[in-house]
C-alpha positions, 0 to 999 in steps of 0.5 A, spaced: 509 491 451 502 488 450 496 493 452 492 489 459 487 491 464 488 489 472 480 490 472 477 484 474 469 484 472 467 477 472 467 472 477 463 474 484 463 482 481 459 479 475 453 477 480 452 483 483 446 487 482 448 492 476 448 498 480 453 496 485 458 494 480 461 500 478 462 502 486 466 495 487 470 497 481 472 504 484 473 501 490 478 496 487 474 490 491 475 485 485 483 486 487 484 486 495 492 486 494 492 494 495 488 493 502 493 487 504 499 492 502 495 498 506 494 493 512 500 490 513 505 496 515 499 497 520 499 489 522 507 490 523 506 497 528 501 493 532 505 487 533 511 491 535 507 496 540 506 489 543 499 490 546 495 485 550 493 478 546 486 481 546 487 488 545 492 486 539 487 482 536 481 487 537 486 492 533 488 487 528 481 486 526 480 494 526 485 495 522 483 490 517 477 493 516 480 500 516 485 498 510 479 496 505 475 502 507 481 507 506 484 504 501 478 504 497 477 512 500 484 513 496 482 509 490 476 514 489 481 520 490 486 517 486 481 516 480 477 523 481 484 526 480 486 522 474 480 520 470 482 524 464 489 521 464 486 514 466 482 515 459 489 515 455 492 509 459 490 502 456 490 498 464 486 504 467 481 505 461 475 501 464 476 505 470 468 507 472 470 514 472 474 514 466 469 510 462 463 514 464 459 508 468 459 513 474 459 520 475 464 524 479 458 526 483 456 519 485 464 518 487 464 524 492 457 521 495 461 514 495 467 517 498 463 521 504 460 514 506 467 511 506 470 517 510 465 516 515 466 509 516 473 510 517 472 515 522 468 511 526 473 505 526 479 511 528 474 513 534 475 506 537 483 508 537 487 512 542 488 519 542 494 519 539 492 515 534 486 520 532 491 525 531 496 521 526 489 518 522 487 525 521 494 527 518 494 522 514 488 524 510 493 529 507 497 524 504 491 520 501 489 527 498 496 529 495 499 522 493 495 523 486 498 529 485 505 527 485 505 523 478 504 530 475 510 534 479 515 529 480 519 522 478 518 520 485 509 518 486 512 511 488 515 514 494 509 518 495 505 512 495 511 509 500 509 515 506 502 514 505 501 506 505 507 506 510 503 510 515 500 505 518 506 502 521 506 508 525 498 509 526 499 501 528 504 502 533 501 508 536 495 504 537 498 498 540 504 502 544 500 509 546 507 512 544 511 514 538 519 512 538 525 511 535 523 503 534 517 506 530 520 511 526 525 505 523 519 501 522 516 506 518 522 507 513 522 500 513 515 501 510 517 506 505 522 503 502 518 496 501 513 500 498 517 504 493 520 498 491 514 494 490 510 500 487 516 501 482 515 494 479 507 495 479 509 502 475 512 498 470 506 496 467 504 503 465 511 505 463 510 506 456 503 510 457 506 514 462 511 517 457 506 518 452 501 522 457 507 525 460 507 523 467 512 521 472 514 514 475 521 511 478 519 505 472 521 511 468 526 514 471 530 508 473 528 504 466 533 498 466 537 500 472 531 498 475 533 491 479 539 495 482 534 500 484 529 495 487 535 492 490 537 498 494 530 499 496 529 492 499 536 492 502 534 498 505 528 496 508 530 490 511 536 493 514 531 498 518 527 492 520 533 490 523 534 497 526 526 497 529 527 490 532 533 492 535 531 498 538 524 494 540 528 490 544 526 484 540 529 477 541 535 473 537 529 469 534 527 475 530 533 476 526 534 469 522 526 469 521 527 476 517 531 471 512 524 469 509 522 476 507 529 478 505 529 471 500 522 473 498 524 480 496 531 477 493 527 473 488 523 479 486 530 482 484 532 477 480 526 474 476 524 481 474 523 482 467 520 490 466 518 488 459 513 483 462 507 486 465 504 480 467 510 478 471 510 485 474 503 484 476 505 478 479 511 480 483 507 486 486 502 481 488 507 477 492 508 482 497 503 480 501 507 474 503 512 478 504 509 482 509 506 477 512 513 474 513 515 480 517 509 480 521 511 473 523 518 475 525 516 480 529 512 475 533 517 470 534 521 476 537 517 477 542 518 469 544 
């Protein structure tokens, strides 16, 4: 595979003051897809919880801001843990901590500021959400370690990013029940699938430095694994809709995200990192389509 990086240091980033750029790159603000993928399960949860329209709009705004902030915080934690590994991986060698553009002390100060903003957002939610949001910090802290001890860090990523489904539902409905359990399971399997695609960008470097991933574990069998993950995710979405009492319109609407996921399975080439990145990014549209299906299910 051709060495490449997904850091976007030109464009609007290049026009920022010099001292700001390493922090923007550390937070991955040049690549908003991660914030989208953190936000979307939360959006599903809010919509499935069916708060009033005004409350739903308020929660969507809060979760949107929170997704950017907490995704940034997660990136800081990840890069603090991984800075030595990142120096040995072509795609990540230019990251601010790996390259020396920022020192760990500076990153920790930035992390503290992000967490304070995240706390301010969390305090705008209900008490159940406070408990769940606090618990999610354990996942954020542990996730970067998974690649060192297991072949399944992408599953840990699913538990972490998918947690927004439970948090969004708790914020919107004020409870946790069987419907959101199914929704969270769907988010976990969806995340597991698309993060396996993403991990194929680093497959060779990961093998050299001795860290695990589902991309390495499944290799050429990835399309079959991906199909199983996505089929499981869609099945759990159907179950979540049934448990929540969504109308018949929800089910045909799910054919749109199902078709988008099937396309990923069919066109995947694990030896084309640029294609893997495009397919990974295409999951924003998948998540939005699921959200639209939930909305239709309340008609």
